[in-house]
C-alpha positions in Angstrom: 0.2 0.0 0.2 1.4 3.3 -1.0 1.8 6.1 1.8 -0.7 8.0 0.9 -3.0 5.0 0.8 -1.9 3.7 4.3 -2.3 7.6 6.0 -5.8 7.6 4.4 -6.7 4.6 5.6 -5.2 5.7 9.3 -7.4 9.0 9.2 -10.5 7.1 8.6 -9.9 4.5 11.4 -9.4 7.4 13.5 -12.6 8.9 12.9 -14.4 5.6 13.0 -12.6 5.1 16.7 -14.1 8.3 17.8 -17.7 7.5 16.6 -17.0 4.1 18.4 -16.1 5.9 21.6 -19.1 7.9 21.4 -16.8 11.4 20.8 -18.5 11.9 17.3 -22.0 10.7 16.1 -22.3 8.3 13.7 -22.5 9.5 10.0 -21.4 8.8 6.5 -17.8 10.2 6.8 -16.6 12.3 3.8 -13.8 11.1 1.5 -10.3 11.7 2.7 -8.4 14.0 0.5 -4.7 14.8 0.8 -2.5 16.9 -0.7 1.2 18.3 -0.5 1.7 21.3 1.7 3.2 24.7 -0.5 5.9 25.1 1.9 8.2 22.2 3.6 7.6 23.2 7.3 3.9 22.4 7.0 4.6 18.8 6.9 4.8 16.2 4.0 1.3 16.0 3.6 -2.2 17.7 4.6 -6.0 17.3 4.6 -8.8 19.1 5.5 -10.8 16.1 6.2 -11.5 17.6 10.1 -13.2 20.7 7.9 -15.2 18.4 5.7 -16.7 16.1 8.2 -18.0 18.8 10.5 -21.2 19.0 8.9 -21.4 15.0 10.2 -20.1 15.0 13.5 -21.8 18.8 14.2 -18.5 19.9 16.4 -15.9 22.7 15.8 -13.2 21.5 13.1 -10.4 22.3 14.9 -12.0 20.1 17.9 -12.6 17.2 15.3 -8.8 17.6 13.9 -7.7 17.5 17.5 -9.3 14.2 18.7 -8.5 12.7 15.2 -4.7 13.3 15.9 -4.6 11.7 19.0 -5.8 8.5 17.2 -3.8 8.3 14.1 -0.8 6.1 14.7 1.8 4.5 12.4 5.5 3.5 12.5 5.6 5.5 9.3 4.7 8.6 11.0 6.8 11.2 12.8 4.3 13.2 14.1 0.8 15.2 13.5 -0.1 19.1 13.8 -3.3 20.6 13.9 -3.2 24.0 12.2 -5.5 26.9 11.5 -9.3 26.1 11.6 -8.6 22.4 11.3 -6.2 21.4 9.2 -4.1 18.2 9.7 -0.4 18.4 9.1 1.3 15.3 8.7 4.9 14.9 9.2 6.5 11.3 8.2 9.7 9.3 9.3 12.5 10.0 7.7 12.8 6.6 5.4 9.0 6.5 4.4 9.3 8.9 1.5 11.9 6.8 0.0 10.8 3.4 0.6 7.6 4.2 -1.2 9.9 5.9 -3.9 11.8 2.5 -4.3 8.7 0.7 -4.9 7.7 3.1 -7.5 10.9 2.9 -9.1 10.9 -1.2 -9.2 7.5 -0.9 -10.6 8.9 0.7 -14.0 6.4 1.0 -16.4 3.8 -0.4 -14.6 3.3 2.9 -12.3 0.1 4.8 -13.1 -1.7 1.9 -14.4 -4.0 1.1 -11.1 -5.4 -2.0 -10.1 -8.4 -3.5 -12.5 -11.8 -2.5 -10.9 -14.7 -5.5 -11.2 -18.1 -4.7 -12.7 -19.5 -3.4 -15.8 -18.1 -1.8 -18.9 -18.4 1.9 -19.1 -19.3 3.3 -22.3 -18.1 7.1 -23.5 -19.8 7.9 -26.8 -18.4 11.2 -28.1 -18.2 13.1 -31.3 -20.7 11.8 -33.0 -21.2 14.4 -35.7 -23.0 13.8 -39.0 -21.2 12.2 -41.5 -22.1 15.1 -44.0 -18.9 17.0 -43.8 -15.6 17.4 -42.3 -15.0 17.7 -38.3 -14.8 21.2 -37.1 -12.8 22.7 -34.3 -15.7 22.3 -31.8 -15.6 18.4 -32.9 -12.4 18.5 -32.3 -12.4 19.4 -28.7 -15.1 16.7 -28.1 -12.6 14.1 -29.9 -10.0 15.1 -27.4 -11.8 15.2 -24.4 -13.6 11.7 -25.1 -10.6 9.9 -26.3 -8.4 11.6 -23.0 -11.6 10.4 -20.9 -11.6 6.7 -22.0 -7.5 6.7 -21.5 -7.9 7.8 -17.8 -10.8 5.6 -17.2 -8.7 2.6 -18.2 -5.6 4.1 -16.4 -7.6 4.2 -13.5 -8.6 0.6 -13.6 -11.8 0.7 -15.3 -13.2 -1.4 -18.3 -14.4 0.9 -20.8 -15.6 0.8 -24.4 -15.6 3.9 -26.6 -18.4 4.6 -29.5 -19.1 7.2 -32.0 -22.8 7.4 -32.8 -22.9 7.6 -36.8 -26.1 9.9 -37.8 -26.7 8.4 -40.8 -30.5 8.0 -41.1 -32.9 11.0 -41.2 -33.3 14.1 -43.6 -29.5 15.1 -43.1 -28.4 12.1 -45.5 -31.1 13.0 -48.2 -29.6 16.9 -47.8 -26.4 15.6 -48.5 -27.3 13.6 -52.0 -29.1 16.6 -52.9 -26.0 19.0 -52.3 -23.9 16.4 -54.0 -26.3 16.3 -57.1 -26.6 20.0 -57.5 -22.5 20.2 -57.5 -22.5 17.3 -59.7 -24.7 19.0 -62.2 -23.0 22.4 -62.0 -19.6 20.8 -62.6 -21.2 19.2 -66.0 -22.9 22.7 -66.9 -26.3 21.4 -66.2 -29.1 24.1 -65.1 -29.8 23.1 -61.2 -31.2 25.2 -58.1 -29.1 24.5 -55.0 -31.0 23.1 -52.1 -32.1 26.1 -49.8 -30.9 24.0 -46.8 -28.1 22.1 -48.5 -24.4 22.0 -47.3 -22.3 24.5 -49.0 -18.5 23.5 -47.9 -16.1 23.1 -50.6 -15.9 19.3 -49.7 -19.3 18.7 -51.3 -17.8 20.4 -54.7 -14.6 17.8 -54.1 -17.2 15.2 -53.7 -18.8 15.6 -57.2 -15.8 16.5 -58.8 -14.5 12.7 -57.5 -17.5 11.2 -59.1 -17.0 13.0 -62.2 -13.3 11.7 -62.4 -14.5 8.4 -62.1 -17.5 7.6 -63.9 -18.1 11.0 -65.7 -21.6 12.0 -67.0 -22.9 8.6 -67.1 -25.4 9.4 -63.8 -27.3 12.0 -66.0 -28.8 9.5 -68.0 -30.7 8.2 -64.8 -33.9 9.4 -63.1 -32.9 12.2 -60.2 -34.3 10.1 -57.5 -32.1 6.8 -58.7 -29.1 9.3 -59.5 -29.7 10.6 -55.8 -29.7 7.2 -53.9 -26.5 6.5 -55.4 -25.0 9.5 -54.6 -26.3 9.3 -51.0 -24.6 6.1 -50.6 -21.2 7.4 -52.5 -21.1 10.6 -50.7 -22.0 8.8 -46.9 -19.2 6.2 -47.3 -16.5 9.2 -48.4 -17.7 11.2 -45.4 -17.6 8.8 -43.3 -14.1 7.5 -44.4 -12.4 11.1 -44.2 -13.7 11.1 -40.7 -12.1 8.1 -39.6 -9.1 9.3 -41.2 -9.4 12.6 -39.8 -9.7 11.1 -36.2 -6.7 8.5 -36.3 -4.5 11.7 -37.1 -5.9 13.3 -34.7 -4.7 10.3 -31.9 -8.5 8.9 -31.5 -9.1 5.4 -31.7 -12.9 4.3 -31.3 -14.1 1.0 -30.3 -17.5 0.5 -32.0 -18.9 2.5 -34.9 -22.7 2.4 -34.1 -24.8 2.9 -37.3 -28.4 4.9 -36.4 -29.9 3.2 -39.6 -29.6 -0.2 -37.8 -32.4 1.4 -35.3 -34.8 1.8 -38.3 -37.3 0.8 -38.2 -37.2 -2.6 -35.5 -35.1 -1.4 -32.8 -37.4 2.3 -32.5 -40.7 0.4 -33.1 -39.8 -1.9 -30.1 -38.8 0.9 -27.8 -42.1 2.8 -28.7 -44.2 -0.3 -28.0 -42.2 -0.9 -24.5 -43.7 3.0 -23.7 -47.1 2.3 -24.9 -47.2 -1.5 -23.0 -46.2 0.4 -19.9 -48.6 3.7 -20.4 -46.0 5.9 -21.1 -47.2 7.0 -24.5 -50.5 8.4 -25.2 -52.4 9.5 -28.4 -53.0 13.5 -29.5 -53.6 15.3 -32.5 -52.7 12.0 -34.5 -49.4 11.5 -33.1 -47.9 9.6 -30.2 -46.5 11.5 -27.4 -43.9 10.6 -24.4 -45.2 11.2 -21.0 -41.7 12.9 -20.1 -43.1 15.1 -17.6 -44.1 12.5 -15.5 -40.1 12.1 -15.2 -39.1 15.7 -14.5 -39.1 16.7 -18.2 -40.7 20.1 -18.8 -43.4 19.1 -21.1 -44.1 15.7 -23.2 -42.5 15.0 -26.2 -43.4 13.4 -30.0 -41.9 10.7 -30.3 -43.9 9.4 -33.6 -45.6 12.7 -35.8 -48.8 12.4 -37.1 -47.7 11.2 -40.5 -46.1 8.3 -38.8 -42.1 9.3 -39.0 -40.6 9.2 -35.8 -38.6 11.9 -34.5 -35.4 12.2 -33.9 -36.0 11.8 -30.2 -37.6 8.2 -31.1 -34.2 7.0 -32.6 -32.3 8.1 -29.7 -34.6 6.4 -27.3 -34.0 3.3 -29.1 -30.2 4.0 -29.3 -29.9 4.7 -24.9 -32.3 1.5 -24.4 -29.9 -0.4 -26.9 -26.8 0.9 -24.7 -28.4 0.0 -21.5 -29.6 -3.4 -23.0 -25.7 -4.1 -23.7 -25.3 -4.1 -20.1 -23.0 -1.2 -19.5 -22.6 -0.1 -16.1 -22.3 3.6 -16.8 -23.1 5.4 -19.7 -21.2 8.8 -20.7 -22.1 10.8 -23.4 -20.0 13.9 -24.5 -22.6 16.5 -26.1 -22.4 20.2 -27.2 -23.6 22.7 -24.9 -26.6 23.6 -27.0 -27.7 20.2 -26.3 -28.4 20.7 -22.6 -32.3 20.9 -22.8 -31.8 17.4 -24.3 -30.7 16.0 -21.2 -34.1 16.0 -19.2 -36.0 14.1 -21.9 -33.3 11.3 -22.7 -33.0 10.5 -19.0 -37.1 10.6 -18.7 -37.5 8.3 -21.5 -34.9 6.1 -19.9 -36.6 6.0 -16.9 -39.9 5.3 -18.6 -38.4 2.2 -20.2 -37.9 1.0 -16.7 -33.7 1.8 -16.6 -31.8 3.7 -14.0 -31.5 7.3 -15.3 -28.5 7.9 -12.8 -26.5 5.4 -14.7 -26.2 7.8 -17.8 -24.1 11.0 -17.4 -23.8 13.5 -20.0 -21.0 15.9 -20.2 -21.3 19.0 -21.8 -18.7 20.8 -24.1 -18.8 24.4 -24.3 -17.7 26.4 -27.3 -14.1 26.8 -28.7 -13.1 30.3 -29.9 -9.8 30.6 -31.9 -7.4 33.6 -31.9 -4.5 34.4 -34.1 -2.5 37.7 -33.7 -5.2 38.6 -31.0 -8.0 38.7 -33.2 -10.8 36.2 -33.1 -10.6 33.9 -36.1 -14.0 33.2 -37.5 -13.5 31.3 -40.6 -11.3 29.1 -42.4 -9.0 31.0 -44.5 -9.2 28.1 -47.4 -12.9 27.6 -47.7 -14.9 30.7 -45.7 -16.7 28.2 -43.6 -15.9 27.2 -40.2 -12.4 25.8 -39.4 -12.0 22.2 -39.9 -10.2 19.8 -37.4 -7.7 19.1 -40.3 -6.8 22.8 -40.7 -6.2 23.2 -37.1 -3.7 20.2 -37.1 -2.0 21.8 -40.4 -1.4 24.9 -38.2 -0.7 23.8 -34.9 -0.1 19.9 -34.9 -1.8 17.2 -33.2 0.2 17.5 -29.9 -0.7 21.1 -29.3 -4.1 21.1 -30.7 -5.1 18.2 -28.0 -3.0 19.7 -24.9 -4.8 23.0 -25.7 -8.2 21.4 -25.8 -7.8 19.7 -22.6 -6.1 22.3 -20.5 -9.7 23.5 -19.4 -12.7 21.9 -17.9 -15.2 21.0 -20.7 -17.8 23.2 -19.2 -15.7 26.2 -19.5 -15.4 28.4 -22.7 -12.1 27.7 -24.5 -9.7 30.5 -26.0 -7.4 29.1 -28.2 -4.2 31.0 -29.0 -2.8 29.7 -32.5 0.2 31.8 -31.7 0.8 30.2 -28.4 0.2 27.0 -29.8 3.0 26.8 -32.4 5.6 28.7 -30.4 8.9 26.7 -29.7 9.4 28.3 -26.3 8.8 27.4 -22.6 5.6 29.9 -22.9 3.7 27.0 -24.8 2.7 24.6 -22.2 2.8 21.5 -24.0 6.3 22.3 -25.3 7.4 22.9 -21.8 6.3 19.2 -20.8 7.6 17.6 -24.1 10.8 19.5 -23.8 11.1 18.2 -19.9 11.0 14.4 -21.5 13.5 15.5 -24.1 15.9 16.8 -21.8 15.6 13.4 -19.7 16.5 11.3 -22.5 19.4 13.8 -23.0 20.5 13.1 -19.7 20.5 9.4 -20.3 22.6 9.9 -23.2 25.3 12.0 -21.9 25.3 9.6 -18.7 25.6 6.5 -21.4 28.7 8.5 -22.7 30.2 9.2 -19.5 29.7 5.2 -18.3 27.4 6.1 -15.4 24.3 3.4 -15.2 21.7 2.6 -13.5 21.3 -0.2 -11.4 18.5 -2.2 -10.0 18.8 -0.8 -6.3 20.3 2.9 -6.6 20.8 4.5 -3.2 17.6 6.6 -3.1 18.0 8.1 0.5 21.0 10.0 -1.0 18.2 12.3 -2.5 18.2 15.0 0.2 18.1 18.2 -1.9 14.6 20.3 -1.8 14.2 20.0 -5.2 14.8 16.2 -5.2 12.2 15.8 -2.4 9.6 17.8 -4.2 10.1 15.9 -7.4 9.6 12.7 -5.5 6.4 14.0 -3.6 4.6 14.8 -6.8 5.7 11.6 -8.3 4.1 10.0 -5.6 0.9 11.9 -6.3 0.4 10.4 -9.6 -2.0 7.3 -8.5 -4.3 9.5 -6.7 -4.4 12.4 -9.2 -5.0 9.6 -11.9 -8.0 8.3 -9.5 -9.4 11.8 -8.6 -9.7 12.8 -12.4 -11.2 9.5 -13.0 -14.0 10.1 -10.4 -14.4 13.5 -11.8 -14.3 13.0 -15.8 -11.6 15.4 -15.8 -8.6 14.7 -18.1 -7.5 18.5 -17.4 -6.6 17.4 -13.9 -3.9 14.8 -15.7 -3.2 18.0 -18.3 -2.3 20.6 -15.3 -0.4 17.8 -13.2 1.9 17.0 -16.4 2.9 20.8 -16.4 3.8 20.8 -12.6 5.6 17.6 -12.7 7.4 19.2 -15.7 8.1 22.4 -13.9 9.2 20.6 -10.9 11.5 18.5 -12.9 12.8 21.9 -14.7 14.1 23.2 -11.3 15.4 20.2 -10.2 17.8 20.0 -13.6 19.2 23.7 -13.0 19.8 22.6 -9.5 21.2 19.3 -9.1 23.9 17.8 -11.2 23.6 14.2 -12.3 27.2 13.9 -14.1 30.4 14.3 -11.7 28.9 14.4 -8.6 30.2 10.7 -7.5 28.6 7.2 -8.6 26.2 6.7 -6.2 24.5 10.0 -5.9 24.6 10.6 -9.8 22.9 7.4 -9.8 20.3 8.0 -7.4 19.4 11.0 -9.3 19.6 9.2 -12.7 16.8 6.9 -11.1 14.7 9.9 -10.2 15.1 11.2 -13.5 14.3 8.0 -15.2 10.8 8.0 -12.8 10.0 11.2 -14.2 10.1 10.4 -17.3 7.9 7.6 -17.4 5.1 9.3 -15.3 5.4 12.2 -17.8 5.0 9.8 -20.8 2.4 8.2 -19.0 0.7 11.8 -18.5 0.9 12.8 -22.2 -0.3 9.0 -22.9 -3.4 9.5 -21.2 -3.8 13.0 -23.1 -3.4 11.5 -26.1 0.3 13.3 -26.8 3.6 12.4 -27.8 6.6 12.2 -25.7 9.5 12.8 -27.9 13.1 12.1 -27.2 14.6 14.9 -29.4 13.4 18.4 -29.4 
């Protein structure tokens, strides 16, 4: 057990003992959160557990802290100090830090991968853009967030499956076919009227030109409806292939691609019938309505129109019913912030179907604003349309794009500084982190040339400098950071941690020589450097960012 786990268990045991002795009333204890104090004199670790438990124990936090301090014991603990309004500061025995770090060093590449957790899979569905055109920057933020969340949950030990819901049914596919058809006719010099709600992107012209390059004008001889059906299929497969290619370029791998077409008509019909059978659908004005107000929605919703055509909600009900039927323990959707009002109706439908709506979590993604030279970038220079993900990758690279998308929580507006993302300096956070890793690789090359070798059991107790201790403590925090970030669905916490770790490493590098200080100390510092490199790689791996060896 790591020292922080040991300490957290001791705090909880002390609280339970005080309850058993009648000092505190019984109640549900808050989670024990430990942090490394900003200054060394405040101890090795600190907790605000006494303040968090005040609402349970109905006592002054400082009094709670004093009672807990009396009961916290262990051969790893030097002493405990009560500070301020109720903080508990812990001072460890001198060798505990090094014993724990020795275990981390021995774990090697396995460090950061937490113990596998039992239970059914978690499903994370994200991006799920219509296959009618290229992914734009907003989709890119969702792609970075979703894939990083999947990586994070897996690092925390959870079984996870990622999914992309392909919106390949409904009127948008007909509009795609009509748009390609209009461009096809235009390019062949035919008179045509572009559909009023058609897709105007340059990619539609490219698709039409590809059809002409391959098949010429042979489709002109067909009836329009037949031509539209062919163009719908050709355009759909092309758009989907490009979409998958762009995601792969962005370090996004999807486990399961779920086609909306597979829900029509049988799955939609079945879901509606279940709701009819259990009394949660009624007929009004020739349409079928879901009694969603009975489950917290602000109004009832149409699921089958008066012409017999299912609404988008009907398909979404069938799709989410399918998710529950597949047995996922948790279902996480990442949606754009404009879908905020849609959450209540989908959850209402799941409850009406007999599912637990609490298993469904929807994370809302706020908008991205691009800035260049301090000015807001509204449109692509190339096309005059929204800036695509592919254009962003071309300008700043995958690593910078992903890290910048992940620096902030999903529910906060993101101002993306294109100039900063391209900088090769310490002002650029992703460059700063990657440079730490490249610098470490350089250190190992220099050590190899100098004949300094790293053995299996370096004398880690020689690491006494403050910069060394701070770096060790930060490394020892890593499993807890993963656990907390996974619990909060917050990959931005990993982005922040990786930056802070890089900062501590750069400080260590400037203060502590490795070569020319004696073999034993040099080897111990080399061990610290090696573990730092692994943790940086692991954290960047969660974020989907590379860890270069040369910069």
